[in-house]
C-alpha positions as CSV (number, residue, x, y, z in Angstrom):
1,M,20.6,44.3,-52.6
2,R,20.5,48.2,-51.2
3,H,16.5,49.4,-51.8
4,A,16.6,53.2,-52.5
5,T,13.9,54.4,-50.2
6,K,13.8,57.9,-49.1
7,P,10.9,59.3,-46.1
8,S,9.0,61.1,-49.2
9,D,8.6,57.6,-51.5
10,L,6.8,56.0,-47.9
11,K,3.3,55.9,-47.0
12,I,1.8,55.4,-43.2
13,R,-1.1,54.1,-43.0
14,P,-2.9,51.1,-40.4
15,A,-2.3,47.9,-40.8
16,K,-5.0,45.2,-43.1
17,S,-5.6,41.5,-42.9
18,R,-3.8,41.1,-46.8
19,D,-0.6,42.4,-45.3
20,S,-0.5,39.8,-42.8
21,A,1.6,37.5,-44.8
22,R,4.5,40.2,-45.3
23,L,4.4,41.4,-41.5
24,A,4.9,37.3,-40.2
25,I,8.2,37.9,-43.2
26,L,9.3,41.2,-41.0
27,C,8.3,39.6,-37.7
28,T,10.4,36.5,-38.3
29,E,13.4,39.2,-39.2
30,L,12.5,40.5,-35.9
31,G,13.5,37.1,-33.9
32,Y,10.0,36.1,-33.6
33,P,9.2,33.2,-36.0
34,A,5.5,33.5,-37.4
35,T,3.4,32.5,-40.0
36,A,0.8,34.9,-42.6
37,D,-1.8,32.5,-40.9
38,E,-0.5,33.1,-37.2
39,M,-0.5,37.1,-38.3
40,K,-4.1,37.3,-39.6
41,A,-5.3,36.4,-36.1
42,R,-3.3,38.3,-34.1
43,L,-4.3,41.1,-36.7
44,R,-7.7,40.1,-36.5
45,H,-7.6,40.2,-32.5
46,I,-5.5,43.3,-31.9
47,T,-7.2,45.8,-34.4
48,P,-10.7,46.5,-33.2
49,H,-9.6,48.2,-30.1
50,A,-9.3,51.5,-30.0
51,D,-6.5,51.2,-27.4
52,H,-4.1,49.2,-30.1
53,A,-2.7,50.7,-33.4
54,V,-0.8,49.0,-35.9
55,F,0.8,50.6,-38.6
56,V,2.5,49.8,-41.5
57,A,5.3,51.8,-43.1
58,E,4.4,51.4,-47.7
59,T,6.7,51.8,-50.4
60,S,5.1,54.0,-53.8
61,E,5.2,49.6,-55.2
62,S,3.0,49.0,-52.2
63,E,5.6,46.8,-50.7
64,V,5.1,46.7,-46.6
65,I,8.8,47.6,-45.3
66,G,7.8,47.9,-41.8
67,W,5.6,47.8,-39.0
68,L,4.9,48.5,-35.8
69,H,2.5,47.9,-32.5
70,A,1.4,50.3,-30.0
71,S,-1.2,50.3,-27.2
72,A,-2.3,52.9,-24.8
73,S,-3.3,51.8,-21.4
74,Y,-4.1,53.2,-18.0
75,L,-1.7,52.4,-15.1
76,L,-2.2,52.6,-11.5
77,E,1.4,54.3,-10.4
78,S,1.2,56.9,-13.4
79,P,-0.8,59.1,-15.9
80,R,-2.2,57.4,-19.2
81,R,1.0,55.7,-21.4
82,A,1.3,54.2,-24.4
83,E,4.0,51.8,-26.0
84,V,5.6,50.6,-28.7
85,N,4.9,47.1,-28.8
86,G,7.1,46.1,-31.8
87,L,8.9,47.8,-34.3
88,V,10.1,46.5,-37.0
89,V,12.0,47.6,-40.8
90,G,13.1,44.9,-43.0
91,E,16.8,44.6,-43.4
92,G,18.0,46.4,-46.2
93,R,15.6,49.5,-45.8
94,R,16.7,50.6,-42.2
95,S,18.4,53.5,-41.6
96,K,16.4,55.5,-44.3
97,G,13.7,56.7,-42.3
98,A,10.9,54.6,-42.2
99,G,10.9,53.8,-38.6
100,A,11.1,57.5,-37.5
101,L,8.1,57.8,-39.5
102,L,6.4,54.6,-38.1
103,M,7.5,56.4,-34.9
104,N,5.8,59.3,-35.6
105,A,2.7,58.4,-36.4
106,A,2.3,56.2,-33.2
107,E,3.3,59.3,-31.0
108,N,0.6,61.3,-32.6
109,W,-2.1,58.0,-32.2
110,A,-1.1,58.4,-28.4
111,R,-1.6,61.7,-28.1
112,R,-4.9,62.1,-29.5
113,R,-5.6,58.6,-27.4
114,K,-4.4,61.5,-24.4
115,C,-1.3,59.6,-23.5
116,V,1.2,61.6,-21.6
117,S,4.6,59.7,-23.1
118,M,5.2,56.9,-24.8
119,S,7.9,53.8,-24.4
120,V,9.5,51.3,-25.7
121,R,11.5,48.6,-24.7
122,S,14.4,46.9,-26.3
123,N,16.9,43.8,-26.1
124,V,19.7,44.6,-24.7
125,I,22.0,43.2,-27.5
126,R,20.0,45.9,-30.2
127,E,22.2,48.5,-29.6
128,R,21.0,49.5,-33.3
129,A,17.5,50.1,-31.7
130,H,18.9,51.8,-28.5
131,A,20.8,54.5,-31.0
132,F,17.5,54.9,-33.6
133,Y,15.4,55.6,-29.8
134,L,17.7,58.0,-28.2
135,Q,18.5,59.9,-31.8
136,N,14.4,59.9,-31.8
137,G,14.0,61.9,-28.3
138,Y,13.7,58.7,-26.2
139,E,15.9,58.7,-23.2
140,H,17.0,55.2,-21.2
141,Y,15.2,55.3,-18.3
142,K,15.5,52.0,-16.4
143,T,17.6,48.8,-17.2
144,Q,15.5,45.9,-15.4
145,K,14.7,42.0,-16.1
146,A,11.9,40.5,-18.0
147,F,9.6,37.4,-16.7
148,R,7.8,35.2,-18.4
149,K,5.1,32.0,-17.0
150,P,4.0,29.8,-19.1
151,L,0.0,29.3,-19.0
């Protein structure tokens, strides 16, 4: 089912605990399964920190259709920067402006924290996302491998 959503019909706001169930559904859609309780706990840990922000895109009917998590950090090798840690807009709601509005909110948030750049990492298989980032002024500057070790 296709939904008619225009950017003017959307509100970008900070995520709230009450959004947890919808955030979990969208997280699962992104490929990272989560329950509402897990999402509520994650939000509880993330949102108090000034160097993290979670924004949601909400329709005029109060439906959360997307979210973005950003963080700002100091690094030894570069000036203060921000990173998009996660971004998803629900299937059927994509390519209608919600992602761009979420990115804009995150970029403004990062500027207020004196970040000089915003970066985002995207899985090599997410070609549609790559096109989105390029259309929104990002440049592909590096390809790398990611490594993980369970603790």
